[in-house]
Every structure is written in C-alpha cells, then in structure tokens.
C-alpha positions in Angstrom: 84.1 124.1 76.2 86.3 125.7 73.6 88.0 128.6 75.6 88.5 126.7 78.8 92.2 126.3 79.5 91.7 123.0 81.4 89.6 121.6 78.5 92.4 122.6 76.2 95.0 120.7 78.3 92.7 117.7 78.3 92.5 117.8 74.5 96.3 118.3 74.2 95.8 121.7 72.7 97.5 123.6 75.6 100.8 122.8 77.3 100.4 120.9 80.6 102.7 118.6 82.5 100.2 115.7 82.4 100.9 113.0 85.0 97.8 110.9 84.4 95.1 110.7 81.7 92.3 108.4 80.7 88.9 108.7 79.1 87.4 110.3 82.2 90.1 112.2 84.2 93.3 114.1 83.5 95.8 115.2 86.1 98.6 117.7 85.5 101.0 119.8 87.5 99.8 123.3 88.6 101.7 126.1 86.8 101.7 128.1 90.1 102.5 125.4 92.7 101.7 126.1 96.3 103.5 123.0 97.6 106.4 120.8 96.3 103.7 118.5 94.8 100.7 120.4 93.4 98.7 118.5 90.9 95.3 119.4 89.5 92.9 116.5 88.8 90.1 117.5 86.4 87.2 115.7 84.8 87.6 115.5 81.0 84.0 116.6 80.7 83.6 120.4 81.2 81.8 120.9 84.6 82.2 124.5 85.7 82.4 123.9 89.4 81.3 121.7 92.3 78.0 123.6 92.4 77.2 122.3 88.9 77.7 118.6 89.8 74.6 116.4 89.2 73.8 113.0 90.5 75.1 111.4 87.3 78.6 112.9 88.1 78.9 111.0 91.5 80.9 108.1 90.0 83.2 110.5 88.2 83.9 112.4 91.5 84.7 109.0 93.2 87.1 108.2 90.4 88.8 111.6 90.8 89.3 111.0 94.5 90.7 107.5 93.9 93.1 108.8 91.2 94.2 111.5 93.7 95.2 108.7 96.1 97.1 106.8 93.4 98.9 109.9 92.1 99.9 110.9 95.6 101.4 107.4 96.1 103.2 107.5 92.7 104.7 110.9 93.6 106.0 109.5 96.9 103.7 111.7 99.0 102.5 110.1 102.2 100.5 112.9 103.7 98.5 115.2 101.4 95.6 117.5 101.2 92.8 117.7 98.6 91.2 121.0 98.0 88.1 121.9 95.9 87.4 125.7 95.5 83.9 126.5 94.5 83.4 130.0 93.1 85.6 133.1 93.0 85.1 134.0 96.7 86.6 130.6 97.6 89.6 131.1 95.2 88.3 129.2 92.1 90.1 131.0 89.2 89.3 128.5 86.4 85.7 127.7 85.7 86.3 123.9 85.4 85.9 121.6 88.4 89.3 120.5 89.7 90.8 119.0 92.8 94.1 120.3 94.0 96.4 117.6 95.3 99.0 119.3 97.7 101.8 117.5 99.4 105.5 117.2 99.8 105.8 119.4 102.9 104.1 119.8 106.2 100.7 121.5 105.6 99.4 123.9 108.2 95.9 124.3 109.6 93.8 126.2 109.2 94.4 126.4 105.5 92.7 129.8 104.7 
C-alpha cells in the first residue's frame, strides 16, 4: 500500500531503525518506545490487521513469532512480551499488522 508508513519502511522509503529484514518480514525499533527494547515486527506484505489474516498467512505469522524470539535473544532480552493490537479500540494506530516486542525491564500485569 503506497501511503502506509510501515510499507514505506519495508521498501526503504521511510526512515526506520531496521534490526532485521528478509523477503517476508521486517523488524525495526518503535519511534515511541514503551520499554527499553521496543521493536515492531511486520510482514512485508500489507495486511491491515490481525482481523484480515487468512489461512494462507499462517506460515507468515509463525515466521514473525520465530523472528521475535531470535530478535529478543540478539537484543539480550531474556523475558519479553509480544503484543498485537487489533483495531483502534485496542490501540492499533497503524493499519498494518505488527507485533510489538517489548522487553528490557520488568513488565507489569495486567498490561491494559
């Protein structure tokens, strides 16, 4: 999608502190971090939200989760939280599926 900021980061057209990228997935640091480590993991394909995921996307979601684990390890984070917001009422502010990887401090519960 042309106007999507995450698509623009994936294509290298917008600034982003990319920590990982391949043909399927890109990960970059959040510009408004909520923890010492706050990385967004996005599919390179534009998928608006988790509610738009289809059966064909299941392997991609699995890869995103596996990459989250690898990125957490490379960042030296032992305990971390993965968050997927779905829709504006849940706090999704960019209409592109993404996983928040949060860590680097003790995370409290409940999160909301």
